[in-house]
C-alpha positions in Angstrom: 0.0 0.0 0.0 1.4 3.4 -1.0 1.6 5.8 2.0 2.0 9.6 2.0 5.6 10.7 2.0 6.8 7.2 1.1 8.3 8.6 -2.2 10.5 11.0 -0.2 11.5 8.2 2.2 12.5 5.9 -0.7 14.3 8.7 -2.5 16.4 9.7 0.5 17.1 6.1 1.3 18.2 5.2 -2.2 20.5 8.2 -2.5 22.2 7.8 0.9 22.4 4.0 0.7 25.5 4.5 -1.5 26.8 7.4 0.5 30.4 6.9 1.8 31.8 8.9 4.7 34.7 11.1 3.7 38.2 10.3 4.8 38.3 12.8 7.6 40.5 13.3 10.7 38.7 12.6 14.0 39.6 16.1 15.0 37.0 17.4 12.6 34.2 15.4 14.2 31.9 17.9 15.9 32.9 18.2 19.6 30.0 17.5 22.0 31.8 17.6 25.3 35.4 17.7 26.4 34.6 17.9 30.1 36.6 15.8 32.5 35.7 17.2 35.9 37.2 14.3 37.8 40.5 14.8 35.9 40.5 11.1 35.0 43.7 9.7 33.4 44.9 6.3 32.6 48.4 5.0 33.0 50.1 3.4 29.9 53.6 2.3 29.1 55.2 3.9 26.1 58.6 3.9 24.4 59.4 7.0 26.5 58.2 5.5 29.8 55.0 5.7 31.8 52.5 8.2 30.5 49.1 9.4 31.8 46.5 9.8 29.0 43.1 11.4 29.3 39.8 9.8 28.1 38.6 10.8 24.6 36.2 13.7 24.5 32.7 13.0 23.3 32.4 13.8 19.6 29.7 13.2 17.0 30.0 10.8 14.0 29.0 12.4 10.7 26.4 9.8 9.8 23.8 7.8 11.7 22.1 4.7 10.5 18.5 4.9 11.9 15.6 2.6 11.2 12.1 3.7 12.0 8.9 1.6 12.2 5.8 2.8 14.0 6.9 4.9 17.0 10.2 3.0 17.4 13.5 4.2 16.0 16.6 2.0 16.2 19.9 3.8 16.3 22.6 1.6 14.9 26.1 1.4 16.6 28.7 -0.7 14.9 29.9 -3.9 16.6 26.9 -4.0 18.8 24.8 -6.6 17.0 23.9 -4.0 14.4 23.9 -6.4 11.4 21.4 -8.7 13.2 19.3 -5.8 14.4 19.0 -4.2 10.9 17.9 -7.6 9.5 15.2 -7.8 12.2 14.0 -4.3 11.5 14.1 -4.9 7.8 11.9 -8.0 8.1 9.4 -6.1 10.3 9.2 -3.3 7.8 8.6 -5.7 4.9 5.9 -7.5 6.9 4.3 -4.1 7.7 4.3 -3.4 3.9 2.5 -6.7 3.3 5.5 -8.5 1.8 5.4 -12.2 2.2 8.7 -13.5 3.7 9.4 -16.2 1.1 12.7 -18.1 1.1 13.9 -15.8 -1.6 13.0 -12.7 0.4 14.5 -14.2 3.5 17.7 -14.7 1.6 17.7 -11.1 0.5 17.2 -9.9 4.1 19.8 -12.3 5.4 22.4 -11.0 2.9 21.5 -7.3 3.2 20.6 -6.9 -0.4 19.9 -3.3 -1.7 16.1 -3.5 -1.5 16.4 -4.2 2.2 18.6 -1.2 2.7 16.1 1.0 0.9 13.4 -0.4 3.1 15.3 0.6 6.2 16.5 4.0 5.1 20.2 4.7 5.4 19.7 8.5 5.7 21.0 11.5 7.6 17.6 13.3 7.4 16.1 12.2 10.7 14.6 15.6 11.6 13.1 16.0 8.1 11.4 12.5 8.4 10.2 13.2 12.0 12.3 10.5 13.6 13.3 12.8 16.4 9.7 13.5 17.4 9.0 13.2 21.2 6.4 10.7 20.3 9.0 8.2 19.2 11.0 5.8 21.4 14.7 5.8 20.4 16.8 2.8 21.4 20.3 1.4 20.8 22.1 -1.7 21.8 24.9 -1.0 24.3 27.8 -3.4 24.4 30.5 -3.9 27.1 33.4 -1.8 25.7 36.0 -4.5 26.3 33.9 -7.1 24.6 33.3 -4.6 21.7 37.0 -3.8 21.4 37.8 -7.5 21.0 35.0 -7.7 18.3 36.5 -4.6 16.6 40.0 -6.1 16.6 38.7 -9.5 15.2 36.6 -7.8 12.5 38.6 -4.8 11.3 42.2 -6.0 12.0 42.1 -9.8 11.7 39.3 -10.5 9.3 39.6 -7.5 7.0 43.3 -6.5 7.6 42.5 -2.8 7.6 44.4 -1.8 10.7 47.9 -1.7 9.3 50.7 -1.9 11.9 48.0 -1.5 14.6 46.6 -4.9 13.8 49.7 -6.8 14.9 48.3 -7.5 18.3 45.5 -6.5 20.7 48.0 -4.2 22.4 49.1 -2.4 19.2 45.4 -2.1 18.2 44.4 -0.5 21.5 47.2 2.0 21.2 46.6 2.6 17.5 42.8 3.1 18.0 43.5 5.7 20.7 46.2 7.6 18.9 44.0 7.9 15.8 40.8 8.9 17.6 42.7 11.3 19.9 45.4 12.8 17.7 44.5 11.8 14.2 47.5 9.6 13.8 46.5 6.9 11.3 48.3 3.6 11.8 50.9 3.0 9.2 49.5 0.7 6.5 45.9 1.2 7.5 43.4 0.9 4.7 39.7 1.7 4.0 40.0 4.6 6.4 36.3 5.4 6.5 35.4 1.9 7.5 38.2 1.7 10.0 37.2 4.9 11.7 33.5 4.0 11.6 34.0 0.7 13.4 36.4 1.9 16.1 34.6 5.1 17.3 33.0 4.9 20.8 29.3 4.1 21.0 28.7 7.6 22.5 29.9 9.2 19.3 27.0 7.7 17.3 23.5 9.0 16.6 23.6 11.8 19.3 23.9 9.2 22.0 26.6 11.2 23.8 24.7 14.4 23.4 21.3 13.2 24.6 21.9 10.0 26.6 18.6 10.4 28.5 16.7 10.4 25.3 17.5 6.8 24.5 16.4 3.4 25.8 19.4 1.1 26.2 19.3 -2.6 25.5 22.3 -4.3 26.8 24.0 -6.7 24.4 24.7 -10.3 25.3 26.1 -13.2 23.3 23.3 -15.3 24.7 20.9 -15.0 21.7 17.9 -16.3 23.7 18.4 -13.7 26.4 18.8 -11.0 23.8 15.5 -11.9 22.3 13.8 -11.5 25.7 15.4 -8.1 26.1 14.4 -6.9 22.7 10.8 -8.2 22.6 9.2 -5.5 24.8 11.1 -2.7 23.0 9.9 -3.9 19.6 6.3 -3.7 20.8 6.6 0.0 20.1 6.6 -0.8 16.4 2.9 -1.6 16.7 3.4 -4.9 14.9 1.5 -8.1 15.9 3.4 -10.2 18.5 3.7 -13.1 16.1 5.4 -11.0 13.5 7.8 -9.7 16.1 8.6 -13.2 17.3 9.2 -14.3 13.7 11.7 -11.5 13.1 13.4 -12.1 16.4 13.9 -15.7 15.5 16.7 -14.5 13.3 18.8 -14.1 16.4 18.5 -17.8 17.0 18.8 -19.1 13.4 20.8 -16.5 11.4 24.0 -17.5 9.6 25.7 -14.7 11.7 25.5 -17.0 14.7 27.5 -19.6 12.8 30.0 -17.0 11.8 30.2 -15.7 15.3 30.8 -19.2 16.7 33.6 -19.8 14.1 35.1 -16.4 14.8 35.0 -17.1 18.5 37.0 -20.3 18.0 39.4 -18.9 15.5 40.1 -15.7 17.3 40.2 -17.2 20.8 37.7 -14.7 22.2 38.1 -15.8 25.8 41.9 -15.7 25.7 41.8 -12.3 24.1 39.5 -10.9 26.8 41.7 -12.2 29.5 44.8 -10.8 27.7 43.2 -7.3 27.6 42.0 -7.3 31.2 45.4 -8.4 32.6 47.5 -5.9 30.7 47.5 -2.4 32.4 48.5 -0.6 29.3 46.1 -2.3 26.8 43.2 -1.9 29.2 44.2 1.7 29.9 43.9 2.5 26.2 40.6 0.7 25.9 39.1 2.5 28.9 40.4 5.9 27.7 38.7 5.3 24.4 35.4 4.2 25.9 35.3 6.1 29.2 32.1 7.9 28.4 30.5 4.8 27.1 30.7 3.6 30.7 30.1 6.9 32.5 27.0 8.0 30.6 25.2 4.8 31.4 26.4 4.3 35.0 28.4 1.2 34.1 31.3 0.2 36.2 34.8 0.2 34.6 36.8 -3.0 34.9 39.4 -2.9 37.6 42.9 -2.1 36.3 45.3 -4.8 37.4 48.1 -4.0 39.9 51.7 -3.3 38.7 
């Protein structure tokens, strides 16, 4: 069924689906807040000895992937289950439009084909389309920053090889990510800079989360898919979709091929060993916490304890 304004929605979605972020220094991200009233610093070992580094300020990413259905708006943050969540929202939008989820359509949704992106609307025109209306519920998926850093390293550095010299180890990655985001020092040999930057920026830099944290409902990410389904179900009720459609879309979390990929990645990349490696190294953890300090602070989450010397 054709709805008023749908032509504008599809036009903006199609134009911006192919939009690529410019290769830009993080210093040119709009600054939201550089406040550090507690004068927090983190101790790291460098070639010149021990150094105290401040947390990153809160800045704003230049693009935001938002998906709206009914009165619910999903704000996508990379490496926080965003691929799965976009598939879920895509299926719900297609069901709302009366599209039968045939095996062929399901394959398109699962593989993020272009029609699915147009349905979701990769646009930066949220205000024009009324997504920021007080009537809407905005939500995002928050992921433990240490867990997210490991996922970033496995995806950007190991799988895609885009980190250059920073991808040699977890420790070089933590330092390389921080130096790029704080000082604009791109790791030697890094490639696909827009993709690299997009995936390593803190969650609070995306979609105005750091600017208006109280405006968003936070769903905490877990690798337990069944538990994540339970956390998402009441939020998706805001779409106004029938419960059976919501359950069918959420079933992707239990059956999607991403689960198989994640299981393989976890084995190949030794997730548990990597996590322990980060948490036991003062310098590596210091860099990770300095990058993600506001991701903890804004949502009253406790920082991991830094190990003794």
